[in-house]
DRENDO-1510 file (C-alpha; in Angstrom, 1 decimal, always signed):
<recs>
REC; n; res; u; v; w
REC; 1; MET; +0.0; +0.0; +0.0 .
REC; 2; ILE; +2.9; +2.4; +0.8 .
REC; 3; MET; +4.5; +1.6; -2.5 .
REC; 4; PHE; +1.2; +2.3; -4.3 .
REC; 5; LYS; +1.0; +5.7; -2.6 .
REC; 6; ARG; +4.6; +6.6; -3.5 .
REC; 7; PHE; +4.0; +5.6; -7.1 .
REC; 8; THR; +0.8; +7.8; -7.3 .
REC; 9; ILE; +2.7; +10.8; -5.8 .
REC; 10; VAL; +5.6; +10.4; -8.2 .
REC; 11; GLY; +3.2; +10.0; -11.1 .
REC; 12; LEU; +1.2; +13.2; -10.2 .
REC; 13; CYS; +4.5; +15.2; -9.8 .
REC; 14; ALA; +5.7; +14.0; -13.2 .
REC; 15; LEU; +2.3; +14.9; -14.8 .
REC; 16; PHE; +2.5; +18.4; -13.2 .
REC; 17; PHE; +6.0; +19.2; -14.5 .
REC; 18; ALA; +5.2; +17.7; -17.9 .
REC; 19; SER; +2.2; +20.0; -18.2 .
REC; 20; CYS; +4.2; +23.2; -17.7 .
REC; 21; ALA; +4.7; +25.4; -20.8 .
REC; 22; SER; +7.2; +28.2; -21.3 .
REC; 23; ARG; +6.3; +31.7; -22.5 .
REC; 24; LYS; +8.1; +31.0; -25.8 .
REC; 25; GLU; +5.7; +28.2; -26.5 .
REC; 26; VAL; +2.4; +30.0; -26.0 .
REC; 27; VAL; +2.8; +33.7; -26.9 .
REC; 28; TYR; +1.8; +34.9; -30.4 .
REC; 29; PHE; +4.0; +37.4; -32.4 .
REC; 30; GLN; +6.7; +37.6; -29.7 .
REC; 31; ASP; +9.1; +39.7; -31.9 .
REC; 32; ALA; +6.5; +42.4; -32.7 .
REC; 33; THR; +7.3; +45.9; -31.3 .
REC; 34; ASN; +5.1; +48.8; -30.4 .
REC; 35; PHE; +3.6; +50.8; -33.2 .
REC; 36; GLU; +5.4; +48.6; -35.8 .
REC; 37; THR; +3.7; +48.6; -39.2 .
REC; 38; LEU; +3.6; +45.5; -41.3 .
REC; 39; VAL; +2.3; +45.3; -44.9 .
REC; 40; ASN; +1.0; +42.0; -46.1 .
REC; 41; ASP; +1.7; +41.4; -49.8 .
REC; 42; ASN; -0.1; +38.1; -49.8 .
REC; 43; ILE; -3.6; +39.5; -49.6 .
REC; 44; ASP; -5.6; +37.9; -52.4 .
REC; 45; SER; -9.2; +37.2; -53.0 .
REC; 46; TYR; -10.3; +33.5; -53.2 .
REC; 47; ARG; -10.5; +31.9; -56.6 .
REC; 48; PHE; -13.2; +29.5; -57.7 .
REC; 49; LYS; -12.4; +25.8; -57.7 .
REC; 50; VAL; -14.1; +22.7; -59.1 .
REC; 51; ASP; -17.2; +21.8; -57.0 .
REC; 52; ASP; -17.7; +25.3; -55.6 .
REC; 53; VAL; -21.2; +26.3; -55.0 .
REC; 54; VAL; -21.7; +29.9; -56.3 .
REC; 55; SER; -24.6; +32.3; -56.0 .
REC; 56; ILE; -24.9; +34.8; -58.9 .
REC; 57; HIS; -27.6; +37.4; -59.2 .
REC; 58; ILE; -28.0; +39.8; -62.1 .
REC; 59; SER; -30.0; +43.0; -61.7 .
REC; 60; THR; -30.6; +46.2; -63.7 .
REC; 61; LEU; -32.9; +49.2; -63.5 .
REC; 62; ASP; -35.4; +47.1; -65.5 .
REC; 63; PRO; -36.2; +44.0; -63.5 .
REC; 64; GLU; -38.0; +42.3; -66.4 .
REC; 65; ALA; -34.9; +42.6; -68.6 .
REC; 66; SER; -32.6; +40.9; -66.2 .
REC; 67; LEU; -35.1; +38.2; -65.2 .
REC; 68; PRO; -34.0; +35.6; -67.9 .
REC; 69; PHE; -30.4; +35.7; -66.5 .
REC; 70; ASN; -31.5; +34.5; -63.0 .
REC; 71; LEU; -32.6; +31.0; -62.2 .
REC; 72; PHE; -35.3; +30.3; -59.7 .
REC; 73; LYS; -36.9; +27.2; -58.5 .
REC; 74; GLY; -40.6; +27.0; -57.6 .
REC; 75; ALA; -43.4; +29.3; -58.6 .
REC; 76; GLU; -44.1; +32.7; -57.0 .
REC; 77; GLU; -47.0; +32.1; -54.6 .
REC; 78; GLY; -48.7; +34.3; -52.0 .
REC; 79; GLY; -46.3; +37.2; -52.7 .
REC; 80; PHE; -43.2; +35.1; -51.8 .
REC; 81; ARG; -40.4; +35.2; -54.3 .
REC; 82; PRO; -39.1; +31.7; -55.4 .
REC; 83; GLU; -35.7; +30.6; -54.2 .
REC; 84; GLN; -32.8; +31.4; -56.5 .
REC; 85; VAL; -30.8; +28.5; -57.8 .
REC; 86; ASP; -27.0; +28.3; -57.1 .
REC; 87; TYR; -24.4; +27.3; -59.7 .
REC; 88; ILE; -21.9; +24.4; -59.2 .
REC; 89; VAL; -18.5; +24.6; -60.9 .
REC; 90; ASP; -18.2; +21.4; -62.9 .
REC; 91; LYS; -15.1; +19.2; -63.5 .
REC; 92; GLU; -14.1; +21.4; -66.4 .
REC; 93; GLY; -14.3; +24.6; -64.3 .
REC; 94; ASN; -17.5; +25.9; -66.0 .
REC; 95; ILE; -20.9; +26.9; -64.8 .
REC; 96; ASP; -24.0; +26.6; -67.0 .
REC; 97; PHE; -25.3; +30.2; -67.1 .
REC; 98; PRO; -28.8; +31.0; -68.5 .
REC; 99; VAL; -28.8; +32.5; -72.0 .
REC; 100; LEU; -24.9; +32.8; -72.1 .
REC; 101; GLY; -24.4; +29.0; -71.8 .
REC; 102; SER; -21.1; +27.5; -70.5 .
REC; 103; VAL; -18.9; +30.1; -68.7 .
REC; 104; LYS; -15.5; +29.1; -67.3 .
REC; 105; ILE; -14.8; +30.6; -63.9 .
REC; 106; GLU; -12.3; +28.2; -62.4 .
REC; 107; GLY; -9.2; +30.0; -61.2 .
REC; 108; LEU; -10.9; +33.4; -61.4 .
REC; 109; SER; -11.6; +35.7; -58.4 .
REC; 110; PRO; -15.1; +37.1; -57.8 .
REC; 111; ALA; -14.0; +40.5; -59.2 .
REC; 112; GLU; -12.7; +38.8; -62.4 .
REC; 113; VAL; -16.0; +36.8; -62.8 .
REC; 114; LYS; -18.0; +40.0; -62.4 .
REC; 115; THR; -16.0; +41.7; -65.2 .
REC; 116; LEU; -16.3; +38.6; -67.4 .
REC; 117; LEU; -20.1; +38.4; -67.0 .
REC; 118; LYS; -20.6; +42.1; -67.5 .
REC; 119; ASP; -18.7; +41.9; -70.8 .
REC; 120; LYS; -20.8; +38.9; -71.9 .
REC; 121; LEU; -24.1; +40.6; -70.8 .
REC; 122; ALA; -23.3; +43.9; -72.5 .
REC; 123; ASP; -25.1; +42.6; -75.7 .
REC; 124; TYR; -28.3; +42.0; -73.7 .
REC; 125; LEU; -28.4; +44.4; -70.7 .
REC; 126; LYS; -27.5; +48.0; -70.0 .
REC; 127; ASN; -25.3; +48.5; -67.0 .
REC; 128; PRO; -25.9; +45.2; -65.4 .
REC; 129; ILE; -25.1; +44.7; -61.7 .
REC; 130; VAL; -23.5; +41.4; -60.9 .
REC; 131; ASN; -23.5; +40.0; -57.3 .
REC; 132; ILE; -21.4; +36.9; -56.6 .
REC; 133; ARG; -21.0; +34.9; -53.4 .
REC; 134; LEU; -19.2; +31.6; -52.7 .
REC; 135; LYS; -21.7; +29.5; -50.7 .
REC; 136; ASN; -19.5; +26.7; -49.6 .
REC; 137; PHE; -16.5; +28.7; -48.2 .
REC; 138; THR; -15.5; +26.6; -45.2 .
REC; 139; VAL; -12.2; +26.0; -43.3 .
REC; 140; THR; -11.4; +23.1; -41.0 .
REC; 141; VAL; -9.3; +23.5; -37.8 .
REC; 142; LEU; -8.0; +20.3; -36.2 .
REC; 143; GLY; -5.5; +19.1; -33.6 .
REC; 144; ALA; -4.6; +20.9; -30.3 .
REC; 145; VAL; -7.4; +23.5; -30.4 .
REC; 146; ASN; -10.3; +23.9; -27.9 .
REC; 147; LYS; -13.1; +23.4; -30.4 .
REC; 148; PRO; -11.9; +21.5; -33.5 .
REC; 149; GLY; -14.3; +21.4; -36.4 .
REC; 150; THR; -15.3; +22.7; -39.8 .
REC; 151; TYR; -16.5; +26.4; -39.9 .
REC; 152; PRO; -18.4; +28.3; -42.6 .
REC; 153; VAL; -17.0; +31.7; -43.7 .
REC; 154; ASN; -19.5; +34.4; -44.3 .
REC; 155; GLY; -17.3; +36.9; -46.0 .
REC; 156; GLU; -14.7; +36.7; -48.8 .
REC; 157; GLN; -11.7; +36.5; -46.6 .
REC; 158; ILE; -10.5; +34.9; -43.4 .
REC; 159; SER; -7.1; +34.8; -41.7 .
REC; 160; ILE; -5.7; +31.9; -39.9 .
REC; 161; LEU; -6.0; +33.8; -36.6 .
REC; 162; GLU; -9.7; +34.3; -37.3 .
REC; 163; ALA; -10.1; +30.6; -38.1 .
REC; 164; ILE; -8.3; +29.6; -34.9 .
REC; 165; GLY; -10.6; +32.1; -33.0 .
REC; 166; LEU; -13.6; +30.2; -34.4 .
REC; 167; ALA; -12.1; +27.0; -33.0 .
REC; 168; GLY; -11.8; +28.5; -29.5 .
REC; 169; ASP; -8.0; +29.3; -29.8 .
REC; 170; LEU; -5.1; +26.9; -29.6 .
REC; 171; HIS; -4.8; +24.6; -26.6 .
REC; 172; ILE; -2.2; +25.8; -24.2 .
REC; 173; LYS; -0.1; +22.8; -25.3 .
REC; 174; GLY; -0.5; +23.4; -29.0 .
REC; 175; LYS; +2.7; +24.0; -31.1 .
REC; 176; ARG; +2.2; +27.6; -32.2 .
REC; 177; GLU; +5.6; +27.7; -34.0 .
REC; 178; ASN; +4.7; +24.9; -36.5 .
REC; 179; VAL; +1.1; +25.1; -37.5 .
REC; 180; LEU; +0.3; +23.2; -40.7 .
REC; 181; VAL; -2.0; +24.4; -43.4 .
REC; 182; LEU; -3.2; +21.9; -46.0 .
REC; 183; ARG; -4.4; +23.4; -49.2 .
REC; 184; ASP; -6.0; +21.7; -52.2 .
REC; 185; PHE; -5.6; +22.9; -55.8 .
REC; 186; ASN; -8.1; +20.7; -57.7 .
REC; 187; GLY; -6.6; +17.5; -56.4 .
REC; 188; THR; -3.1; +18.7; -55.8 .
REC; 189; LYS; -2.3; +18.9; -52.1 .
REC; 190; VAL; +0.1; +21.6; -50.9 .
REC; 191; TYR; +1.5; +21.7; -47.4 .
REC; 192; ASN; +2.6; +24.9; -45.7 .
REC; 193; HIS; +3.8; +25.6; -42.2 .
REC; 194; ILE; +3.4; +28.9; -40.4 .
REC; 195; ASP; +5.0; +30.1; -37.1 .
REC; 196; LEU; +2.5; +32.1; -35.1 .
REC; 197; THR; +5.0; +33.0; -32.5 .
REC; 198; SER; +6.7; +35.3; -35.1 .
REC; 199; LYS; +5.5; +38.5; -36.8 .
REC; 200; LYS; +6.7; +36.9; -40.0 .
REC; 201; ALA; +3.5; +34.9; -40.0 .
REC; 202; LEU; +1.7; +37.9; -41.3 .
REC; 203; ASP; +3.7; +37.6; -44.6 .
REC; 204; SER; +3.0; +33.9; -45.0 .
REC; 205; PRO; +1.1; +32.8; -48.1 .
REC; 206; VAL; -1.2; +30.9; -45.9 .
REC; 207; TYR; -1.9; +33.7; -43.4 .
REC; 208; TYR; -5.1; +34.3; -45.3 .
REC; 209; LEU; -7.0; +31.0; -45.9 .
REC; 210; THR; -8.8; +29.9; -49.0 .
REC; 211; GLN; -11.9; +27.7; -49.2 .
REC; 212; ASN; -11.6; +24.2; -47.9 .
REC; 213; ASP; -8.2; +24.8; -46.2 .
REC; 214; VAL; -7.4; +22.5; -43.3 .
REC; 215; VAL; -5.4; +23.9; -40.3 .
REC; 216; TYR; -3.7; +21.4; -38.1 .
REC; 217; VAL; -2.2; +22.3; -34.8 .
REC; 218; GLU; +0.4; +19.8; -33.6 .
REC; 219; PRO; +0.4; +19.0; -29.8 .
REC; 220; ASN; +3.7; +19.8; -28.1 .
REC; 221; LYS; +5.8; +17.3; -26.2 .
REC; 222; SER; +4.3; +18.1; -22.8 .
REC; 223; LEU; +0.8; +17.2; -24.1 .
REC; 224; ILE; +2.0; +14.0; -25.7 .
REC; 225; THR; +4.0; +13.1; -22.5 .
REC; 226; SER; +1.1; +13.9; -20.2 .
REC; 227; SER; -1.3; +11.9; -22.3 .
REC; 228; SER; +1.0; +9.0; -22.2 .
REC; 229; LEU; +1.6; +9.5; -18.5 .
REC; 230; ASP; -2.2; +9.6; -17.9 .
REC; 231; ASN; -2.6; +6.3; -19.6 .
REC; 232; ARG; +0.3; +4.7; -17.6 .
REC; 233; THR; -1.0; +6.1; -14.4 .
REC; 234; SER; -4.5; +4.8; -15.2 .
REC; 235; ASN; -3.2; +1.4; -16.0 .
REC; 236; ALA; -1.1; +1.4; -12.8 .
REC; 237; ILE; -4.1; +2.3; -10.7 .
REC; 238; SER; -6.1; -0.4; -12.3 .
REC; 239; ILE; -3.4; -3.0; -11.6 .
REC; 240; ALA; -2.9; -1.8; -8.1 .
REC; 241; SER; -6.7; -2.0; -7.5 .
REC; 242; ILE; -6.8; -5.6; -8.7 .
REC; 243; ILE; -3.8; -6.5; -6.4 .
REC; 244; ILE; -5.4; -4.8; -3.4 .
REC; 245; THR; -8.8; -6.4; -4.0 .
REC; 246; SER; -7.2; -9.9; -4.4 .
REC; 247; THR; -5.1; -9.4; -1.2 .
REC; 248; VAL; -8.2; -8.4; +0.8 .
REC; 249; LEU; -10.1; -11.4; -0.5 .
REC; 250; LEU; -7.3; -13.8; +0.4 .
REC; 251; LEU; -7.0; -12.3; +3.9 .
REC; 252; THR; -10.8; -12.6; +4.3 .
REC; 253; GLN; -10.8; -16.3; +3.3 .
REC; 254; ARG; -7.9; -17.1; +5.8 .
REC; 255; ASN; -9.8; -15.5; +8.6 .
</recs>
C-alpha cells in the first residue's frame, strides 16, 4: 500500500512538471514591437475551384430585362419570391449560365468573374449589376485546439487567426511555431507551415486561408507526454486496485 501511494505521488508530480509550458511556446508574435507597421503582400481574393457552389444574381434598372439571367426554383405564390438556384462549378471549371451558356470561372476571383459576366451581358443588358457569393466557403481546424471542427466563412476572406478564433483558440499545449495548413488545388495537395510566434507569420502565403483549407495544430511534447503518462497512471491504478482487491479477498478467506 505504501509503494502504491509513492507511485501515485511520483506520477502526479511528473504529470504536473510535464504540463508546464514556457512563455516562448504560447505567446503569439513575440518579436513584434510597439507601433510597428507590417504590410502583407499576400492578400488575395479567393479563386473559384471545381465543385464550388456559387450564388450569382444579375440585376438592372429594368427587373424584367434581367429576369432571364437569373434561375429560380418553384413558382411565386402568395407574394413570396421563389428561391434562386445556385451554380456548381463542374469538372471542367464551368458553370451553365442562362442565355450565355457555359462560362469558365475556375481560377478566377469574384471580381474577375464580375468583369467577365458584365462583358458577356453587354449585348443583352444596359449597365448590369452582378452580385457573386461563394456559398461553400469553409475552413477546418483540427488538432490541439479547444473546439476542432469545420466552420463556414460568411465573407470573402478569413485569416488563420480568425479561423483559430472560431475553434476557441489553440490549446495551451498546441505548437504555435509549427502550424500546418493543408491546401487543395483541384486534387493537388500543398502543405505549408506557419510560425504564429513570429511576426513573419503575417507575410506567410497561408496567413489568409482559402476555401476548404485545413489547419492542423500539432500538440507539443508536454501534451504527448502527459497523455502517455495519464494512460500509464490509469493502468497502474487499475493493476494496483486488482492487487489490493485480491489481497483483501485472500486475507478474508484465511480469517
